[in-house]
C-alpha positions in Angstrom: 0.0 0.0 0.0 2.8 2.4 0.9 4.6 1.5 -2.3 1.4 2.2 -4.4 1.0 5.6 -2.6 4.6 6.4 -3.4 4.2 5.5 -7.1 1.0 7.6 -7.4 2.7 10.5 -5.7 5.6 10.2 -8.0 3.4 10.1 -11.1 1.5 13.1 -9.9 4.7 15.1 -9.4 6.0 14.1 -12.8 2.7 15.1 -14.5 2.7 18.4 -12.7 6.3 19.1 -13.7 5.5 18.2 -17.3 2.6 20.5 -17.4 4.8 23.4 -16.0 7.5 22.6 -18.6 4.9 22.5 -21.4 3.4 25.8 -20.3 6.9 27.4 -20.1 7.9 26.1 -23.6 4.6 27.3 -25.0 5.3 30.9 -23.9 8.0 31.9 -26.4 8.0 35.7 -26.3 7.6 37.6 -29.5 8.5 41.1 -28.2 11.4 40.1 -26.0 14.6 38.1 -26.3 14.7 36.9 -22.7 12.4 36.7 -19.7 13.0 36.8 -15.9 10.3 35.2 -13.7 8.8 37.7 -11.3 5.8 35.8 -9.9 3.9 32.6 -10.4 0.9 31.1 -8.6 -1.2 28.0 -9.0 -3.3 29.0 -5.9 -2.8 25.5 -4.5 -1.7 27.0 -1.2 -5.3 28.1 -0.7 -4.5 31.7 0.1 -4.2 35.0 -1.7 -0.7 36.4 -1.9 -1.3 40.0 -0.8 2.3 40.9 -1.8 1.1 40.7 -5.4 -2.7 41.0 -5.2 -4.9 43.8 -4.0 -8.7 43.4 -3.7 -10.6 46.5 -4.7 -14.0 48.0 -4.0 -14.6 45.6 -1.1 -15.4 42.8 -3.6 -15.3 39.2 -2.5 -12.2 37.1 -3.3 -11.1 33.7 -2.1 -9.3 30.6 -3.2 -11.4 27.4 -3.8 -9.9 24.2 -5.0 -6.8 25.8 -6.3 -8.7 28.6 -8.2 -8.9 32.3 -7.3 -12.6 33.2 -7.3 -14.0 36.8 -7.4 -17.6 38.0 -7.0 -19.4 41.2 -6.1 -19.2 43.1 -2.8 -21.8 42.6 -0.1 -25.3 44.2 -0.5 -24.6 46.3 2.6 -21.5 47.8 1.0 -23.3 48.4 -2.3 -26.2 50.2 -0.6 -23.7 52.4 1.3 -21.8 53.4 -1.8 -24.9 54.0 -3.9 -26.1 56.4 -1.2 -22.9 58.3 -1.2 -21.3 60.4 -4.0 -19.2 57.4 -5.2 -21.7 54.9 -6.7 -19.4 53.8 -9.5 -17.2 52.0 -6.9 -20.0 50.1 -5.2 -18.3 46.7 -6.1 -21.0 45.5 -8.4 -18.3 43.7 -10.4 -15.4 41.8 -8.9 -12.2 43.8 -9.1 -8.7 42.8 -8.2 -5.2 44.2 -9.0 -2.1 42.2 -9.8 0.8 44.4 -8.4 4.5 44.7 -9.1 4.1 44.4 -12.8 7.3 45.3 -14.7 7.3 48.1 -17.2 8.2 45.5 -19.9 6.4 42.3 -19.1 4.9 39.0 -20.2 1.9 37.6 -18.3 0.5 34.2 -19.0 -2.7 32.9 -17.3 -5.7 30.7 -17.4 -8.8 32.8 -16.7 -12.5 33.0 -17.1 -15.3 35.6 -16.7 -18.8 34.3 -16.0 -22.1 36.2 -16.4 -25.7 35.3 -17.0 -27.5 36.1 -20.2 -29.4 39.1 -18.7 -26.3 40.7 -17.2 -25.1 43.6 -19.3 -21.6 44.7 -20.1 -18.3 43.1 -21.0 -15.3 42.1 -18.9 -11.9 43.8 -19.3 -8.2 43.9 -18.3 -6.5 47.1 -17.5 -2.7 47.1 -18.2 -1.8 50.0 -15.9 -4.7 51.7 -14.2 -7.0 53.0 -17.0 -3.9 53.2 -19.2 -4.3 50.3 -21.7 -7.8 48.9 -21.4 -8.6 45.6 -23.2 -12.4 45.3 -23.4 -13.8 41.9 -24.5 -17.0 42.0 -26.6 -19.0 39.5 -28.6 -17.7 40.6 -31.9 -14.5 42.6 -31.2 -11.7 43.1 -28.8 -10.9 46.7 -28.2 -7.8 48.4 -26.8 -8.5 51.9 -25.4 -5.5 53.9 -24.4 -5.7 56.4 -21.6 -9.6 56.4 -21.8 -9.9 58.6 -24.9 -6.4 59.1 -26.4 -6.7 56.2 -28.9 -9.0 53.3 -29.6 -8.0 50.2 -31.6 -10.6 47.4 -32.3 -9.9 43.9 -33.9 -12.2 41.0 -34.7 -9.8 38.5 -33.2 -8.7 37.2 -30.8 -12.1 37.0 -28.9 -12.7 36.2 -25.3 -16.0 34.5 -24.7 -17.9 34.5 -21.4 -18.5 31.4 -19.3 -15.5 29.4 -20.5 -11.8 29.1 -19.7 -9.2 30.8 -21.8 -5.4 30.7 -22.0 -4.3 34.3 -22.2 -0.8 35.6 -22.9 0.0 39.4 -22.8 3.3 40.9 -23.8 3.9 44.6 -23.4 6.8 46.9 -24.2 6.8 50.6 -25.2 5.0 50.9 -28.6 3.4 47.4 -28.7 1.1 45.0 -27.0 0.8 41.3 -28.0 -2.5 39.7 -27.0 -2.9 36.0 -27.4 -6.1 34.1 -26.5 -6.1 30.3 -26.9 -3.3 30.5 -29.4 -4.8 33.3 -31.6 -2.5 36.4 -31.6 -2.8 40.1 -32.4 -0.2 42.8 -32.0 -1.4 46.3 -31.2 1.1 49.0 -32.2 1.0 52.6 -31.1 3.4 55.3 -29.9 0.9 55.8 -27.0 1.5 52.3 -25.5 3.8 52.9 -22.5 3.7 51.4 -19.0 6.1 53.9 -17.5 5.0 54.7 -14.0 2.5 51.9 -14.0 2.9 48.6 -12.1 -0.4 46.7 -12.2 -2.9 44.7 -14.2 -6.6 45.2 -13.2 -9.1 42.4 -13.6 -12.7 43.6 -13.9 -15.7 41.4 -14.5 -19.3 42.0 -15.6 -21.6 43.6 -13.1 -22.9 40.8 -10.7 -20.7 38.3 -12.6 -17.6 36.4 -11.5 -14.0 36.1 -12.3 -11.8 33.0 -11.9 -8.0 32.6 -12.3 -6.6 29.1 -12.3 -2.9 29.9 -12.6 -0.7 32.9 -13.5 2.9 33.7 -14.4 4.5 37.1 -14.7 7.9 37.8 -16.3 10.0 40.9 -16.9 11.0 41.1 -20.5 14.3 42.3 -22.0 
């Protein structure tokens, strides 16, 4: 019995190592010659690493079964914010920041945004706080730079709701590579610049959820 447990444990370790190696080999950067690992998390520890994550708008985040789960804030918090002069930050959608993001970076992750059919809006990722906003719609993915400086829309790659996606983002001054499930697009603009920014914001649909299965962050050079 002990021998069988050892064999099963060994097989599990080898499979896990293989999956990590496969993921690393699949992430061959297009915008950089080399990468230095800054942070990685599979959430198997069952806790949120607050050195790299910051929960926003009092939304609800926890780790369940090795997956980071996010949902809306409490109804009490929402009512309080709606009654104040700051209703836009009532926590209707789960929001969390990934911190310590390098100026030139590659981020690879498995992520999903869930929402019911009657829930309006689209999820997004902010590369830098309101600096490079990737909005995911049904028919287009749109990059909005600094809210209104520039807007670039493409038909692909698309990010669908209610299903898992493998996402890779590369950013250096002048370019963002977005890859979703192997489909790539490079946005190019002189306005793309992460100088002074050090975060990626995850924002779901109002009353929807966000899940992150694993994530890796590198500094590119």
